[in-house]
C-alpha positions as CSV (number, residue, x, y, z in Angstrom):
1,M,0.0,0.0,0.0
2,N,1.4,3.4,-0.9
3,S,2.5,5.6,1.9
4,F,-0.2,8.2,1.6
5,A,-3.1,5.8,1.4
6,A,-3.4,5.7,5.2
7,G,-4.0,9.6,5.2
8,R,-7.3,11.3,4.5
9,R,-6.4,13.5,1.5
10,R,-9.8,14.1,-0.2
11,S,-10.1,18.0,0.0
12,A,-7.2,20.4,-0.8
13,L,-8.4,24.1,-0.4
14,Y,-6.4,27.0,-1.9
15,M,-6.2,29.9,0.4
16,P,-4.7,33.3,-0.5
17,A,-1.8,33.6,1.9
18,S,-2.2,37.4,1.5
19,N,-5.6,37.3,3.2
20,P,-5.3,37.1,7.2
21,R,-8.9,36.2,7.5
22,A,-8.9,33.5,5.0
23,I,-5.9,31.8,6.8
24,A,-7.8,32.2,10.2
25,K,-10.8,30.6,8.5
26,A,-8.9,27.8,7.2
27,R,-7.9,26.6,10.7
28,T,-11.6,26.0,11.2
29,L,-12.8,24.3,8.0
30,P,-13.3,20.4,7.6
31,C,-10.7,20.3,4.5
32,D,-8.0,17.9,4.7
33,V,-5.2,20.0,3.2
34,V,-4.8,23.8,3.3
35,I,-2.7,25.1,0.4
36,L,-1.5,28.6,1.3
37,D,-1.3,30.2,-1.9
38,L,1.5,32.6,-3.2
39,E,0.9,32.3,-6.7
40,D,-2.5,32.6,-8.9
41,A,-4.5,33.8,-6.0
42,V,-2.1,36.7,-5.0
43,A,-1.7,40.0,-6.9
44,P,2.0,40.9,-7.7
45,E,1.9,43.9,-5.5
46,A,0.8,41.6,-2.3
47,K,3.7,38.8,-3.0
48,Q,5.7,40.0,-0.2
49,E,2.9,40.3,2.1
50,A,1.9,36.8,1.3
51,R,5.2,35.3,1.9
52,T,5.6,36.8,5.2
53,A,1.9,35.8,6.1
54,A,2.4,32.1,5.0
55,V,5.6,31.7,7.0
56,A,4.1,33.4,10.2
57,A,0.9,31.1,9.7
58,V,2.7,27.9,9.5
59,R,4.9,29.0,12.6
60,E,1.9,29.9,14.5
61,G,0.1,26.6,13.8
62,G,-3.4,25.8,14.8
63,F,-4.3,23.8,11.7
64,G,-5.0,20.7,13.7
65,D,-4.8,17.5,11.6
66,R,-4.9,19.4,8.2
67,E,-1.9,19.3,6.2
68,V,-0.5,22.6,5.2
69,I,1.1,23.1,1.9
70,I,2.7,26.5,0.5
71,R,2.3,27.0,-3.2
72,V,5.1,29.2,-4.6
73,N,5.5,31.0,-7.8
74,G,7.2,29.1,-10.7
75,P,10.9,29.1,-11.1
76,D,10.4,30.8,-14.4
77,T,9.0,34.0,-12.5
78,T,10.9,36.9,-10.8
79,Y,9.2,35.7,-7.7
80,W,10.8,32.3,-7.3
81,S,14.1,33.0,-5.5
82,E,12.3,35.1,-2.9
83,D,9.6,32.4,-2.4
84,C,12.3,29.9,-1.9
85,A,14.1,31.8,0.6
86,A,10.9,32.4,2.5
87,V,9.9,28.8,2.5
88,D,13.3,27.9,3.7
89,N,12.3,28.9,7.2
90,V,9.6,26.6,7.3
91,D,9.5,22.7,7.1
92,I,6.3,21.9,5.2
93,P,5.7,20.5,1.7
94,V,5.9,23.0,-1.2
95,L,3.8,22.9,-4.3
96,I,5.4,23.9,-7.5
97,P,3.5,25.2,-10.4
98,K,4.0,24.2,-14.0
99,V,6.3,21.3,-13.6
100,G,7.2,20.2,-17.2
101,S,10.0,17.8,-17.0
102,A,12.0,15.6,-14.6
103,A,15.0,17.8,-15.1
104,M,13.0,20.9,-14.0
105,L,11.7,19.1,-10.9
106,A,15.2,18.1,-9.9
107,E,16.2,21.8,-10.3
108,C,13.5,22.9,-7.9
109,A,14.4,19.9,-5.5
110,G,18.1,21.3,-5.7
111,R,16.8,24.8,-4.4
112,L,14.7,23.1,-1.8
113,P,16.8,20.2,-0.6
114,G,15.2,17.4,1.2
115,R,11.7,19.3,1.2
116,P,8.5,17.3,0.3
117,L,7.6,18.4,-3.1
118,W,4.0,18.7,-4.8
119,A,4.1,19.1,-8.4
120,M,1.4,21.0,-10.5
121,I,0.8,19.0,-13.6
122,E,-0.9,21.8,-16.0
123,T,0.9,22.0,-19.2
124,C,1.1,19.9,-22.4
125,E,4.7,19.3,-21.8
126,A,3.9,17.8,-18.4
127,I,1.4,15.2,-19.8
128,L,4.0,14.4,-22.6
129,N,6.7,13.8,-19.9
130,I,4.3,12.6,-17.0
131,G,5.9,9.2,-16.7
132,E,9.4,10.6,-16.3
133,I,8.1,13.2,-13.8
134,A,6.5,10.6,-11.6
135,A,9.7,8.5,-11.8
136,S,11.4,11.2,-10.1
137,R,10.3,10.2,-6.8
138,A,13.4,7.7,-6.9
139,S,15.6,10.6,-6.5
140,V,13.5,13.6,-5.0
141,S,10.8,13.7,-2.4
142,L,7.8,13.8,-4.8
143,E,4.8,13.4,-2.9
144,A,1.9,14.3,-5.0
145,F,0.6,15.6,-8.3
146,V,-2.0,18.4,-8.5
147,I,-3.6,18.7,-11.8
148,G,-4.2,22.2,-13.2
149,T,-6.8,21.7,-15.7
150,N,-7.6,25.3,-16.2
151,D,-4.0,26.1,-17.4
152,L,-4.0,22.8,-19.4
153,G,-7.1,23.7,-21.2
154,K,-5.9,27.2,-22.2
155,E,-2.7,25.6,-23.6
156,M,-4.5,22.9,-25.5
157,F,-7.1,25.6,-26.8
158,C,-9.9,23.1,-25.8
159,R,-13.3,24.0,-24.1
160,L,-14.1,22.7,-20.8
161,E,-17.3,24.9,-19.9
162,T,-19.7,21.5,-20.4
163,S,-17.5,18.7,-20.3
164,R,-13.8,17.6,-19.5
165,R,-13.8,15.1,-22.2
166,P,-10.8,17.0,-23.9
167,V,-8.7,16.4,-21.1
168,W,-10.0,12.8,-20.1
169,A,-6.6,11.2,-21.8
170,A,-4.4,13.6,-19.7
171,L,-6.2,13.0,-16.7
172,T,-5.8,9.2,-17.0
173,M,-2.2,9.5,-17.7
174,A,-1.6,11.5,-14.6
175,V,-3.4,8.9,-12.5
176,I,-1.6,5.9,-14.1
177,A,1.8,7.7,-13.6
178,A,1.0,8.4,-9.9
179,R,-0.1,5.0,-9.3
180,R,3.0,3.6,-11.0
181,H,5.2,5.5,-8.7
182,G,3.3,5.5,-5.4
183,I,2.4,9.2,-5.2
184,A,-0.9,11.0,-4.3
185,V,-2.9,12.6,-7.3
186,F,-5.5,15.4,-6.7
187,D,-7.9,16.5,-9.6
188,G,-8.2,20.1,-10.7
189,V,-10.5,22.8,-9.4
190,F,-14.2,23.4,-10.4
191,N,-14.5,27.1,-11.1
192,D,-18.3,27.8,-10.7
193,I,-18.8,27.9,-7.1
194,A,-22.4,28.4,-7.1
195,D,-23.1,25.3,-9.3
196,I,-22.9,22.6,-6.5
197,E,-24.6,19.9,-8.5
198,S,-22.1,20.1,-11.3
199,F,-19.2,20.4,-8.9
200,E,-20.5,17.1,-7.3
201,A,-20.8,15.5,-10.6
202,E,-17.2,16.4,-11.4
203,C,-16.0,14.8,-7.9
204,R,-17.8,11.8,-8.7
205,E,-15.9,11.6,-12.2
206,G,-12.7,12.2,-10.3
207,V,-13.4,9.3,-8.2
208,E,-14.2,7.2,-11.3
209,F,-10.9,8.2,-12.7
210,G,-8.9,7.2,-9.4
211,F,-8.1,10.4,-7.8
212,D,-7.3,10.6,-4.3
213,G,-9.0,14.0,-3.7
214,K,-9.7,17.3,-5.3
215,T,-8.4,20.8,-5.0
216,L,-10.9,23.4,-4.2
217,I,-11.2,27.3,-4.4
218,H,-14.1,27.8,-1.9
219,P,-15.0,26.3,1.5
220,G,-18.6,26.0,0.4
221,Q,-17.2,23.0,-1.8
222,I,-15.6,21.0,1.0
223,D,-18.4,19.1,2.4
224,G,-19.5,17.6,-0.9
225,C,-15.9,16.8,-1.8
226,N,-15.3,15.1,1.4
227,R,-18.5,13.1,1.2
228,I,-17.9,11.9,-2.4
229,F,-14.2,11.1,-2.0
230,S,-14.8,9.1,1.0
231,P,-16.0,5.3,1.0
232,T,-19.6,5.0,1.5
233,A,-20.9,2.3,4.1
234,D,-21.5,0.0,1.6
235,D,-18.0,0.2,0.2
236,V,-16.6,-0.5,3.6
237,R,-18.9,-3.3,4.3
238,W,-17.8,-4.9,0.8
239,A,-14.2,-4.3,1.4
240,S,-14.5,-5.8,4.9
241,A,-16.2,-9.0,3.4
242,I,-13.3,-9.4,0.8
243,I,-10.6,-9.1,3.5
244,A,-12.3,-11.5,5.9
245,A,-13.0,-14.2,3.1
246,F,-9.3,-14.3,2.1
247,E,-8.1,-14.1,5.4
248,A,-10.1,-17.0,6.5
249,P,-7.8,-19.9,7.4
250,E,-9.9,-22.6,4.9
251,N,-9.2,-19.9,2.2
252,A,-5.6,-19.7,2.5
253,G,-4.6,-21.4,-0.8
254,Q,-7.4,-19.7,-2.7
255,N,-6.6,-16.8,-5.2
256,A,-10.4,-16.5,-6.6
257,L,-13.3,-16.8,-4.3
258,K,-17.1,-16.4,-4.8
259,I,-18.3,-13.7,-2.1
260,E,-22.0,-12.8,-2.3
261,G,-22.4,-14.1,-5.5
262,R,-19.6,-12.4,-7.3
263,M,-16.2,-13.6,-8.4
264,V,-13.4,-12.0,-6.5
265,E,-9.7,-12.2,-6.8
266,R,-6.9,-12.1,-3.9
267,L,-5.5,-9.2,-5.6
268,H,-8.6,-7.2,-4.7
269,T,-7.7,-7.5,-1.2
270,E,-5.1,-4.7,-1.5
271,T,-8.1,-2.3,-3.0
272,A,-10.1,-3.4,-0.2
273,K,-7.5,-2.4,2.5
274,R,-7.1,0.8,0.8
275,V,-10.8,1.5,1.1
276,I,-10.7,0.7,4.8
277,A,-7.8,2.9,5.5
278,K,-9.3,6.0,3.5
279,A,-12.5,5.3,5.6
280,G,-10.6,6.0,8.7
């Protein structure tokens, strides 16, 4: 089982680090991950303020069981060096935008040695290099992929207003690469915060693709995300039945069993254990 499987990483909420009220609110919200954003959510004139606030927030703590991540500006920006200097002062994972290759990720890791890294997958280059980026986990502390569907769609010149069909292949490739190399993978954001029905439909689609969770842009999206990315009571009951059947002494030598009228292979016990772990 992958190391991240035992944790609950369903909902990852972006919060602008330049907004003290947003940071304070994040400490009370039921999200699993708080991403203190120095990039897209912060205006150029507020970058320094955001850096200072993000570091202060991490030092102050109070986030409980929530994971806290800082998203820096990309290494191709004028903000990169100062962002790195700021996060040197706190020991938390760093989310790097627009990671396009293993070489780029290695360069970033060199500037942030020993730091757990999360990689934004949001360009055509990244999708074409997704396997080698994921394989970087063997040499750098790569913990997670975060899909940036807005930027990917923009670069592809595709339309995502009514369906994500244009990026289905990219989403699948990202999940496959993440699973192959044992890292977490988060689905992209949903932009229309008022359309809860469509948001929840996209969450269900993310579950079908195999994502661990989803990145969010508004607190109102948290409850639906947590519910949909959590195993249902029936999921847990079925997973428990699979585990119990294959752990029964009389089935020790069996690689396939009929359970409740369905044929199940022993390999499905790993999936079942992951369901139990995610259910907490």
